[in-house]
C-alpha positions as CSV (number, residue, x, y, z in Angstrom):
1,X,221.8,57.8,-28.1
2,X,220.1,54.3,-29.1
3,X,222.7,52.4,-27.1
4,X,221.9,54.4,-23.9
5,X,217.9,53.7,-24.5
6,X,218.7,50.0,-25.1
7,X,220.8,49.9,-21.5
8,X,218.1,51.5,-19.7
9,X,215.4,48.9,-21.1
10,X,217.7,46.1,-20.1
11,X,217.7,47.0,-16.2
12,X,215.3,44.6,-14.7
13,X,212.1,45.9,-13.0
14,X,212.2,46.6,-9.4
15,X,210.3,44.1,-6.8
16,X,207.4,45.4,-5.1
17,X,208.3,46.3,-1.6
18,X,205.4,44.5,-0.1
19,X,205.7,41.1,1.9
20,X,203.5,38.3,1.6
21,X,200.5,38.6,3.5
22,X,201.1,35.8,5.7
23,X,204.5,36.9,6.9
24,X,203.0,40.5,7.7
25,X,200.3,39.1,9.8
26,X,202.9,36.7,11.8
27,X,205.0,39.8,12.3
28,X,202.4,42.1,13.7
29,X,200.8,39.2,15.6
30,X,204.3,38.9,17.6
31,X,204.4,42.8,18.1
32,X,201.1,42.4,19.9
33,X,202.0,39.6,22.0
34,X,205.1,41.4,23.1
35,X,203.4,44.9,23.8
36,X,200.5,43.2,25.9
37,X,200.9,43.8,29.6
38,X,201.7,41.1,31.8
39,X,198.4,40.8,34.2
40,X,199.7,42.0,37.9
41,X,198.3,40.2,41.1
42,X,196.4,42.3,43.2
43,X,198.9,43.4,46.1
44,X,197.6,43.1,49.5
45,X,199.0,45.2,52.3
46,X,200.9,43.7,55.1
47,X,198.4,43.4,58.1
48,X,201.3,44.1,60.6
49,X,201.1,47.4,59.5
50,X,197.5,48.5,59.8
51,X,197.6,47.2,63.7
52,X,196.7,50.3,65.8
53,X,199.7,50.6,68.3
54,X,199.3,52.7,71.3
55,X,202.2,55.7,71.2
56,X,204.3,56.1,74.4
57,X,203.9,59.3,76.3
58,X,206.8,61.0,74.5
59,X,205.4,60.1,71.3
60,X,201.9,61.1,72.3
61,X,203.0,64.9,72.5
62,X,204.1,64.6,69.0
63,X,201.1,62.7,67.3
64,X,198.5,62.5,70.3
65,X,197.5,59.5,72.2
66,X,194.9,57.6,69.9
67,X,196.4,54.4,68.9
68,X,197.4,54.4,65.0
69,X,198.9,52.0,62.6
70,X,202.5,52.4,62.1
71,X,202.3,54.1,58.8
72,X,200.2,56.7,60.0
73,X,202.5,57.5,63.0
74,X,205.3,57.9,60.5
75,X,203.3,60.3,58.3
76,X,202.4,62.2,61.4
77,X,206.0,62.7,62.8
78,X,206.7,63.7,59.2
79,X,204.0,66.4,59.1
80,X,205.4,67.6,62.5
81,X,208.9,67.6,61.3
82,X,207.9,69.6,58.2
83,X,205.6,72.1,60.0
84,X,208.5,73.1,62.5
85,X,211.1,73.0,59.8
86,X,213.0,70.4,61.6
87,X,215.0,68.9,58.7
88,X,218.5,70.2,58.6
89,X,219.4,72.9,55.8
90,X,222.4,71.4,54.5
91,X,221.8,67.8,54.8
92,X,217.6,67.1,54.6
93,X,218.6,63.8,55.6
94,X,219.0,64.7,59.1
95,X,216.2,65.5,61.6
96,X,217.1,68.2,64.4
97,X,215.6,67.5,67.9
98,X,213.3,70.2,69.4
99,X,211.8,70.3,72.9
100,X,209.1,67.5,72.1
101,X,211.4,65.3,69.6
102,X,214.3,65.3,72.2
103,X,212.6,62.6,74.7
104,X,212.1,60.4,71.6
105,X,215.8,60.9,70.2
106,X,217.3,60.2,73.5
107,X,220.8,61.7,74.0
108,X,221.2,62.7,70.3
109,X,220.3,66.2,69.3
110,X,220.0,65.0,65.6
111,X,219.0,61.7,63.9
112,X,219.0,60.3,60.6
113,X,215.5,59.9,58.6
114,X,216.5,56.2,58.4
115,X,216.8,55.8,62.4
116,X,213.0,57.1,62.6
117,X,211.3,53.7,62.4
118,X,213.5,52.4,65.2
119,X,212.6,55.3,67.1
120,X,209.2,54.7,66.5
121,X,209.2,50.9,67.6
122,X,211.0,51.8,70.5
123,X,208.3,54.2,71.7
124,X,204.8,52.0,70.6
125,X,203.1,49.3,72.5
């Protein structure tokens, strides 16, 4: 048993797990620098979207005849579409025409939501 005690006594003492203070400080400084959010520039809206546009008579039946910015026109059309449940049930991207939207859509009975911007641009002044 005396031999076993000697072997355990010969094992070197474990080094402490602590790093020197300088290295730890540098590492935390790098972490803080990486996590700091970048400053974003204030986003300015495009003035072209904010210009009030007069709707055509066909578009005025849906949104009213008051001049509105393009963004508000699109919002009012979507409100009308959702209120009257004109989105296709199977393919929600498609918009079905009713009696008020048919003059805007032309000869089509159904358009894609991506075509809506071109319909609006044709019907504003």
